[in-house]
C-alpha positions as CSV (number, residue, x, y, z in Angstrom):
1,X,31.6,-36.6,-32.2
2,X,34.8,-38.6,-31.7
3,X,34.7,-41.1,-28.8
4,X,37.9,-43.0,-28.0
5,X,37.8,-46.8,-28.4
6,X,38.9,-47.4,-24.8
7,X,35.8,-45.5,-23.6
8,X,33.5,-47.3,-26.0
9,X,34.9,-50.7,-24.8
10,X,34.6,-49.6,-21.2
11,X,31.0,-48.5,-21.8
12,X,30.0,-51.7,-23.5
13,X,31.5,-53.9,-20.8
14,X,30.0,-51.7,-18.1
15,X,26.6,-51.8,-19.6
16,X,26.8,-55.5,-20.2
17,X,27.8,-56.1,-16.5
18,X,25.1,-53.7,-15.3
19,X,22.4,-55.4,-17.4
20,X,23.5,-58.8,-16.2
21,X,23.5,-57.8,-12.6
22,X,20.2,-56.0,-13.0
23,X,18.6,-59.1,-14.6
24,X,20.0,-61.3,-11.8
25,X,18.7,-58.8,-9.2
26,X,15.2,-58.8,-10.7
27,X,15.2,-62.6,-10.9
28,X,16.2,-62.8,-7.2
29,X,13.7,-60.1,-6.2
30,X,10.8,-61.7,-8.2
31,X,11.6,-65.1,-6.7
32,X,11.8,-63.6,-3.2
33,X,8.4,-61.9,-3.8
34,X,6.9,-65.2,-4.8
35,X,8.2,-66.7,-1.6
36,X,6.7,-63.8,0.4
37,X,3.3,-64.4,-1.1
38,X,3.6,-68.2,-0.6
39,X,4.6,-67.8,3.0
40,X,1.9,-65.3,3.6
41,X,-0.7,-67.6,2.1
42,X,0.3,-70.6,4.2
43,X,0.5,-68.6,7.4
44,X,-2.8,-66.8,6.6
45,X,-4.7,-70.0,6.0
46,X,-3.5,-71.4,9.3
47,X,-4.4,-68.2,11.2
48,X,-7.7,-68.1,9.5
49,X,-8.6,-71.6,10.4
50,X,-7.5,-71.2,14.0
51,X,-9.3,-67.9,14.4
52,X,-12.5,-69.3,12.9
53,X,-12.5,-72.2,15.3
54,X,-11.8,-70.0,18.3
55,X,-14.6,-67.6,17.3
56,X,-17.5,-70.0,17.2
57,X,-18.6,-70.0,20.9
58,X,-18.0,-66.2,21.5
59,X,-20.1,-65.4,18.3
60,X,-23.0,-67.6,19.5
61,X,-22.9,-66.0,22.9
62,X,-22.4,-62.5,21.5
63,X,-19.3,-62.2,23.7
64,X,-17.7,-59.0,22.2
65,X,-15.0,-58.8,24.9
66,X,-13.7,-62.3,24.1
67,X,-13.8,-61.6,20.4
68,X,-12.0,-58.2,20.9
69,X,-9.3,-60.1,22.9
70,X,-9.1,-62.7,20.1
71,X,-8.6,-60.0,17.5
72,X,-6.0,-58.2,19.7
73,X,-4.1,-61.5,20.2
74,X,-4.0,-62.0,16.4
75,X,-2.5,-58.5,15.9
76,X,0.9,-58.8,17.5
77,X,3.0,-55.7,17.5
78,X,6.1,-56.1,15.5
79,X,4.7,-59.1,13.6
80,X,3.3,-59.6,10.2
81,X,-0.4,-59.4,11.2
82,X,-1.5,-55.8,10.8
83,X,-5.3,-55.9,11.3
84,X,-8.0,-58.4,12.2
85,X,-11.8,-58.4,12.6
86,X,-14.6,-60.7,13.5
87,X,-18.2,-60.0,12.4
88,X,-21.5,-61.7,12.4
89,X,-23.6,-62.6,9.4
90,X,-25.7,-59.5,10.2
91,X,-22.6,-57.3,9.5
92,X,-21.9,-56.4,13.2
93,X,-18.2,-56.1,14.0
94,X,-17.9,-57.8,17.4
95,X,-14.2,-57.5,17.7
96,X,-11.4,-55.8,15.8
97,X,-7.8,-54.6,16.2
98,X,-5.3,-52.6,14.1
99,X,-1.5,-52.7,14.6
100,X,0.4,-49.5,15.3
101,X,2.7,-50.6,12.5
102,X,-0.2,-50.2,10.1
103,X,-0.9,-46.7,11.3
104,X,2.7,-45.7,10.6
105,X,4.2,-48.1,8.1
106,X,1.3,-48.9,5.8
107,X,0.2,-45.4,4.8
108,X,-2.9,-45.5,7.0
109,X,-3.9,-42.0,6.0
110,X,-4.0,-43.0,2.3
111,X,-5.9,-46.2,3.1
112,X,-8.5,-44.4,5.2
113,X,-8.6,-41.4,3.0
114,X,-7.8,-38.9,5.8
115,X,-4.9,-36.6,6.5
116,X,-2.3,-37.3,9.2
117,X,-1.6,-34.7,11.8
118,X,1.4,-32.5,10.9
119,X,3.5,-33.8,13.8
120,X,3.1,-37.4,12.6
121,X,4.5,-36.7,9.2
122,X,8.0,-38.2,9.0
123,X,7.8,-39.7,12.5
124,X,9.7,-43.0,12.7
125,X,8.1,-46.1,14.0
126,X,10.3,-46.0,17.1
127,X,9.4,-42.4,17.8
128,X,5.7,-43.2,17.3
129,X,5.9,-46.2,19.7
130,X,7.7,-44.0,22.3
131,X,5.2,-41.3,22.1
132,X,2.3,-43.8,22.3
133,X,3.9,-45.4,25.4
134,X,4.3,-42.0,27.1
135,X,0.7,-41.0,26.2
136,X,-0.6,-44.1,28.0
137,X,1.2,-43.3,31.3
138,X,-0.5,-41.2,34.0
139,X,-0.6,-37.6,33.0
140,X,0.1,-38.6,29.4
141,X,-1.5,-37.2,26.2
142,X,-5.1,-38.4,25.9
143,X,-5.6,-36.3,22.8
144,X,-2.9,-38.3,21.0
145,X,-4.4,-41.6,22.1
146,X,-7.8,-40.5,20.8
147,X,-6.2,-39.5,17.4
148,X,-4.6,-42.9,17.2
149,X,-7.8,-44.7,17.9
150,X,-9.7,-42.6,15.4
151,X,-7.2,-43.4,12.7
152,X,-7.2,-47.1,13.6
153,X,-11.0,-47.0,13.4
154,X,-10.9,-45.3,10.0
155,X,-8.2,-47.8,8.7
156,X,-10.2,-50.7,10.0
157,X,-13.4,-49.6,8.2
158,X,-11.4,-49.0,5.0
159,X,-9.9,-52.5,5.2
160,X,-13.1,-54.5,5.9
161,X,-13.7,-56.8,2.9
162,X,-16.9,-56.4,0.9
163,X,-17.3,-60.1,-0.1
164,X,-17.3,-63.1,2.2
165,X,-16.6,-66.8,1.5
166,X,-19.3,-69.4,2.3
167,X,-17.2,-72.5,2.9
168,X,-13.4,-72.3,2.6
169,X,-10.7,-69.9,3.7
170,X,-9.8,-67.4,1.0
171,X,-6.5,-65.7,0.5
172,X,-6.0,-62.6,-1.7
173,X,-2.8,-60.5,-2.2
174,X,-3.4,-56.8,-2.5
175,X,-0.3,-54.8,-2.9
176,X,1.7,-54.7,0.3
177,X,-0.9,-56.9,2.2
178,X,-2.4,-60.3,2.1
179,X,-6.1,-60.4,3.1
180,X,-7.4,-63.7,4.7
181,X,-11.2,-64.3,4.9
182,X,-12.5,-67.3,6.8
183,X,-16.1,-68.4,7.5
184,X,-17.1,-69.3,11.0
185,X,-19.5,-72.3,10.9
186,X,-21.4,-74.2,13.5
187,X,-23.3,-77.5,13.7
188,X,-23.4,-80.6,11.5
189,X,-24.7,-78.5,8.6
190,X,-21.7,-76.1,8.9
191,X,-24.1,-73.1,9.1
192,X,-22.2,-69.8,8.6
193,X,-22.6,-67.7,11.8
194,X,-19.9,-65.1,11.0
195,X,-16.5,-64.4,9.5
196,X,-13.0,-63.7,10.5
197,X,-10.7,-61.6,8.4
198,X,-7.0,-60.9,8.9
199,X,-4.7,-58.4,7.0
200,X,-1.1,-59.5,6.9
201,X,1.7,-57.2,5.8
202,X,4.7,-58.0,3.8
203,X,6.9,-55.3,5.3
204,X,9.1,-57.6,7.3
205,X,9.9,-59.7,4.2
206,X,10.0,-56.6,2.0
207,X,12.7,-55.1,4.3
208,X,14.8,-58.3,3.6
209,X,14.2,-57.9,-0.1
210,X,15.3,-54.3,0.1
211,X,18.5,-55.3,1.7
212,X,19.2,-57.9,-1.0
213,X,18.4,-55.3,-3.6
214,X,20.9,-52.7,-2.3
215,X,23.5,-55.4,-1.9
216,X,23.0,-56.4,-5.5
217,X,23.3,-52.8,-6.6
218,X,26.5,-52.4,-4.6
219,X,28.0,-55.6,-6.0
220,X,27.0,-54.4,-9.5
221,X,28.6,-51.1,-9.1
222,X,31.8,-52.7,-7.9
223,X,31.8,-55.1,-10.9
224,X,31.1,-52.3,-13.3
225,X,34.0,-50.3,-11.9
226,X,36.3,-53.3,-12.2
227,X,35.3,-54.1,-15.8
228,X,35.5,-50.4,-16.8
229,X,39.1,-50.2,-15.4
230,X,40.1,-53.4,-17.3
231,X,38.4,-52.2,-20.5
232,X,40.1,-48.8,-20.3
233,X,43.5,-50.4,-19.8
234,X,43.0,-53.0,-22.6
235,X,41.4,-50.5,-24.9
236,X,44.3,-48.1,-24.4
237,X,46.7,-50.6,-25.8
238,X,44.4,-51.3,-28.8
239,X,43.3,-47.7,-29.5
240,X,46.8,-46.2,-29.6
241,X,47.6,-48.5,-32.5
242,X,44.2,-47.9,-34.1
243,X,44.8,-44.1,-33.8
244,X,48.0,-44.5,-35.7
245,X,46.1,-46.5,-38.4
246,X,43.5,-43.7,-38.5
247,X,46.1,-41.0,-39.0
248,X,47.9,-43.0,-41.6
249,X,44.6,-43.6,-43.5
250,X,43.8,-39.9,-43.4
251,X,47.3,-39.2,-44.8
252,X,46.7,-41.7,-47.7
253,X,43.3,-40.1,-48.4
254,X,44.9,-36.6,-48.5
255,X,47.4,-37.8,-51.2
256,X,50.4,-38.8,-49.1
257,X,50.7,-42.2,-50.7
258,X,54.2,-42.9,-49.2
259,X,52.7,-43.1,-45.7
260,X,53.7,-46.4,-43.9
261,X,53.5,-47.7,-40.4
262,X,56.4,-49.3,-38.6
263,X,55.5,-52.9,-37.7
264,X,55.9,-54.1,-34.1
265,X,57.1,-57.4,-32.8
266,X,53.8,-58.0,-31.1
267,X,51.6,-60.4,-33.1
268,X,47.9,-59.9,-32.9
269,X,44.9,-58.9,-35.0
270,X,45.9,-55.2,-34.8
271,X,49.4,-55.8,-36.1
272,X,48.1,-58.0,-38.9
273,X,45.9,-55.0,-39.8
274,X,49.0,-52.8,-39.8
275,X,50.8,-55.2,-42.2
276,X,47.7,-55.3,-44.5
277,X,47.5,-51.5,-44.4
278,X,51.1,-51.2,-45.5
279,X,50.4,-53.6,-48.4
280,X,47.3,-51.7,-49.3
281,X,49.2,-48.4,-49.3
282,X,51.9,-49.9,-51.6
283,X,49.2,-51.1,-54.0
284,X,47.4,-47.7,-54.0
285,X,50.7,-45.9,-54.7
286,X,51.6,-48.3,-57.5
287,X,48.1,-48.0,-59.0
288,X,48.1,-44.2,-58.9
289,X,51.5,-44.1,-60.6
290,X,50.2,-46.3,-63.4
291,X,46.9,-44.3,-63.7
292,X,48.8,-41.0,-63.9
293,X,51.2,-42.3,-66.5
294,X,48.4,-44.1,-68.5
295,X,46.1,-41.1,-68.2
296,X,48.4,-39.0,-70.3
297,X,47.9,-41.2,-73.3
298,X,44.6,-42.9,-73.1
299,X,41.0,-42.3,-72.1
300,X,40.7,-41.5,-68.3
301,X,38.1,-44.2,-67.7
302,X,40.3,-46.7,-69.5
303,X,43.3,-45.7,-67.4
304,X,41.2,-46.1,-64.2
305,X,40.0,-49.5,-65.2
306,X,43.5,-50.7,-66.3
307,X,44.9,-49.5,-62.9
308,X,42.2,-51.5,-61.2
309,X,43.0,-54.6,-63.2
310,X,39.5,-54.9,-64.5
311,X,40.0,-53.7,-68.1
312,X,41.0,-56.3,-70.8
313,X,43.2,-54.5,-73.3
314,X,42.4,-56.5,-76.4
315,X,41.3,-55.5,-79.9
316,X,38.0,-57.4,-79.7
317,X,35.1,-55.0,-80.0
318,X,31.9,-55.2,-77.9
319,X,28.5,-54.0,-79.1
320,X,26.7,-51.7,-76.7
321,X,24.0,-49.0,-76.7
322,X,25.3,-45.5,-76.4
323,X,24.6,-41.9,-77.3
324,X,27.1,-40.0,-79.5
325,X,27.5,-36.2,-79.5
326,X,29.6,-34.2,-82.0
327,X,30.2,-30.4,-81.4
328,X,31.9,-28.1,-83.9
329,X,33.0,-24.5,-83.8
330,X,31.2,-22.7,-86.7
331,X,33.5,-20.8,-89.1
332,X,36.5,-21.4,-86.9
333,X,38.7,-22.4,-89.8
334,X,38.3,-19.2,-91.7
335,X,38.4,-17.2,-88.5
336,X,41.8,-18.8,-87.5
337,X,43.3,-17.4,-90.7
338,X,42.9,-13.9,-89.5
339,X,44.2,-14.2,-85.9
340,X,47.6,-15.2,-84.4
341,X,48.3,-18.9,-83.8
342,X,48.6,-18.2,-80.0
343,X,45.1,-16.9,-80.0
344,X,43.9,-19.9,-81.9
345,X,45.3,-22.2,-79.2
346,X,43.8,-20.0,-76.5
347,X,40.3,-20.2,-78.0
348,X,40.5,-23.9,-78.7
349,X,41.7,-24.7,-75.1
350,X,39.0,-22.6,-73.5
351,X,36.4,-24.2,-75.8
352,X,37.5,-27.7,-75.1
353,X,37.8,-27.0,-71.3
354,X,34.1,-26.0,-71.4
355,X,33.1,-29.1,-73.5
356,X,34.9,-31.5,-71.1
357,X,33.3,-29.8,-68.0
358,X,29.8,-30.0,-69.4
359,X,30.1,-33.6,-70.8
360,X,31.6,-34.9,-67.5
361,X,28.9,-33.2,-65.5
362,X,26.3,-35.3,-67.4
363,X,28.1,-38.6,-67.0
364,X,29.6,-38.6,-70.4
365,X,33.2,-38.9,-71.6
366,X,35.3,-37.4,-74.3
367,X,36.2,-39.8,-77.1
368,X,38.5,-37.5,-79.1
369,X,39.2,-33.9,-80.2
370,X,39.2,-33.4,-84.0
371,X,40.6,-30.0,-85.0
372,X,38.0,-27.6,-83.8
373,X,35.4,-30.3,-83.0
374,X,35.0,-32.8,-80.3
375,X,33.3,-36.2,-80.0
376,X,31.6,-37.2,-76.7
377,X,30.0,-40.5,-75.8
378,X,27.4,-41.3,-73.1
379,X,26.8,-44.9,-71.9
380,X,30.3,-46.1,-72.5
381,X,32.8,-47.0,-71.1
382,X,30.7,-46.5,-68.0
383,X,27.2,-48.1,-68.5
384,X,24.3,-45.7,-68.2
385,X,20.7,-46.7,-68.9
386,X,19.7,-43.1,-69.4
387,X,22.5,-42.1,-71.7
388,X,20.2,-40.5,-74.3
389,X,18.7,-38.1,-71.8
390,X,22.1,-37.2,-70.4
391,X,23.5,-36.6,-73.9
392,X,20.6,-34.3,-74.7
393,X,21.0,-32.3,-71.5
394,X,24.7,-31.9,-72.3
395,X,24.0,-30.7,-75.8
396,X,21.5,-28.1,-74.6
397,X,23.9,-26.9,-71.9
398,X,26.8,-26.7,-74.3
399,X,24.9,-24.3,-76.6
400,X,24.4,-21.9,-73.6
401,X,27.8,-22.5,-72.1
402,X,29.8,-21.7,-75.3
403,X,27.8,-18.5,-75.8
404,X,28.9,-17.2,-72.4
405,X,32.6,-17.9,-73.1
406,X,34.6,-14.6,-72.9
407,X,37.0,-15.3,-75.8
408,X,37.3,-11.7,-77.1
409,X,35.0,-12.6,-80.0
410,X,31.7,-14.3,-80.5
411,X,32.0,-18.1,-80.9
412,X,29.1,-20.2,-82.1
413,X,28.7,-24.0,-82.3
414,X,26.5,-26.6,-83.8
415,X,25.8,-30.1,-82.4
416,X,24.7,-33.5,-83.8
417,X,23.4,-36.2,-81.6
418,X,22.5,-39.8,-82.3
419,X,21.8,-42.9,-80.2
420,X,21.8,-46.6,-80.8
421,X,24.1,-49.6,-81.1
422,X,27.8,-49.0,-81.5
423,X,31.0,-51.1,-81.1
424,X,33.3,-50.1,-78.3
425,X,36.8,-51.3,-77.7
426,X,40.6,-50.8,-77.9
427,X,41.4,-50.3,-81.5
428,X,44.6,-49.7,-83.5
429,X,47.9,-51.4,-83.9
430,X,49.0,-54.2,-81.6
431,X,51.5,-52.0,-79.8
432,X,49.5,-48.8,-79.9
433,X,45.8,-48.9,-79.0
434,X,43.2,-46.2,-78.7
435,X,39.8,-46.7,-77.0
436,X,36.9,-45.5,-79.1
437,X,33.5,-46.3,-80.5
438,X,32.6,-46.9,-84.1
439,X,29.5,-47.7,-86.1
440,X,26.8,-46.1,-88.3
441,X,25.4,-44.3,-85.3
442,X,28.7,-42.5,-84.9
443,X,28.8,-41.6,-88.6
444,X,25.2,-40.2,-88.6
445,X,25.9,-38.1,-85.5
446,X,28.9,-36.6,-87.3
447,X,26.9,-35.8,-90.4
448,X,24.1,-34.3,-88.4
449,X,26.7,-32.0,-86.7
450,X,27.7,-30.8,-90.2
451,X,24.1,-30.1,-91.2
452,X,23.0,-28.5,-87.9
453,X,22.1,-24.8,-88.0
454,X,24.4,-22.4,-86.2
455,X,23.6,-22.6,-82.4
456,X,21.3,-25.6,-83.0
457,X,21.1,-29.3,-82.2
458,X,20.0,-32.0,-84.7
459,X,19.1,-35.6,-84.0
460,X,17.3,-38.3,-86.0
461,X,13.5,-38.3,-85.7
462,X,13.7,-42.1,-85.0
463,X,15.2,-41.5,-81.5
464,X,12.7,-38.8,-80.5
465,X,11.3,-39.3,-77.0
466,X,8.2,-37.9,-75.3
467,X,10.3,-35.8,-72.9
468,X,12.0,-34.0,-75.8
469,X,10.9,-30.5,-76.9
470,X,11.5,-30.3,-80.6
471,X,11.8,-27.5,-83.1
472,X,11.8,-27.7,-86.9
473,X,11.9,-30.9,-88.8
474,X,14.5,-31.3,-91.7
475,X,14.7,-33.7,-94.6
476,X,18.4,-34.4,-95.0
477,X,20.3,-36.1,-97.8
478,X,23.4,-37.3,-95.9
479,X,26.7,-38.3,-97.5
480,X,26.9,-42.1,-97.7
481,X,23.2,-42.6,-97.1
482,X,20.9,-43.8,-99.9
483,X,17.7,-42.6,-98.3
484,X,16.9,-39.2,-96.9
485,X,17.0,-38.8,-93.1
486,X,14.3,-36.9,-91.2
487,X,16.0,-35.0,-88.4
488,X,14.5,-32.7,-85.7
489,X,15.9,-29.7,-83.9
490,X,16.2,-30.3,-80.1
491,X,15.2,-27.1,-78.2
492,X,14.5,-28.5,-74.7
493,X,14.1,-31.4,-72.4
494,X,11.1,-31.8,-70.1
495,X,11.4,-33.2,-66.6
496,X,14.9,-32.1,-65.7
497,X,17.9,-34.5,-65.1
498,X,17.1,-38.2,-64.7
């Protein structure tokens, strides 16, 4: 899917700004939350100490009214203290209070494990306070007041701590609340006679953090919009020129080598790229002209290498390992005497077309055509570590391919294959060179082609490999060879293409 550069640039900048703003917002929020906990801890310890001191005498006297008033005084509506309780060491709650805010703002139903009345769901804190105030007036709603007290009782019981400190004030942060637990001691031995606990909410400070959070989001959106607009404007200037380069590159790839871009007076990286593109296009066009001209006279691989400037045209040979394949039309010389010359040319061209097609498909190249025969090489000029396997595959396919040629008459071939060390290079006169390979391996391959049965492939037994499927073995006395040569017929290759 094509995505314009201007949109990519806008997206990258927008994402970068958004991530930076988000990280900054998280840092501010985390720092603010740490401050919330720190302030709650300091305030909680102070309240716990004061409440513990104020509770000593009432606990000793069992003055529940005084303790109830003390708990109520600790829970100030609209403040951060949401609940408080005073209990004896025997577990008796002598005084407790729960803020209306806790009933509404702190998910009291979830804390207490009970369901809120339907009319309470979605009720704002202000609406709840107004209804509570009206219910307390003469002729008000006693049922509503009873529901509130029942819910407060359930919330209080759910919040009562299960563990109590022996000596010091303890502060614990639990989600949206901070719980303070302080022992009430008496006498020189600091005997524990009860405990005071206070639940402080973070809602006031959380509201401040929420405002900061939304402000950060708003600022981030504005910055993202600004950066996106800048990126689109800047990217538009760049992408228009890049699109021209893209179209010009496609034109070069499609064969329109005369494609050029008009340079502009603006000097920047993109215009430098345009200049280099024009230079590249000129070089490609010159190289293609050279390759086309050279390819009419020399080996195609050699023409390509020369056009690239990587081929050294010298008459110094280089020894390499390669596989040589000779293929010959059987009885073509006598057959050509009985047909018209035009038909001879037609048969040879069709035959050589098929040979070139098969050899090239197996990473080989054609060295030369010799009358009604052809010589192919594998492993040179392009190195190939598996040249023997490729040569054998090509030989087997050539046997089948030639038999399927529709030439108006049955044409059969024979093939000789050999592999080993040969000398490759540009050979000939100083002003007329021909790329080829020479050596005993080449001579033996040619002799094996002469000795091969019609429709068969011969290769020396010395190069037989485990993946070859062989037929008959022959003892051959080759011209120019003192000792007989054992050769095998190749009838198949196991394992497929390498």
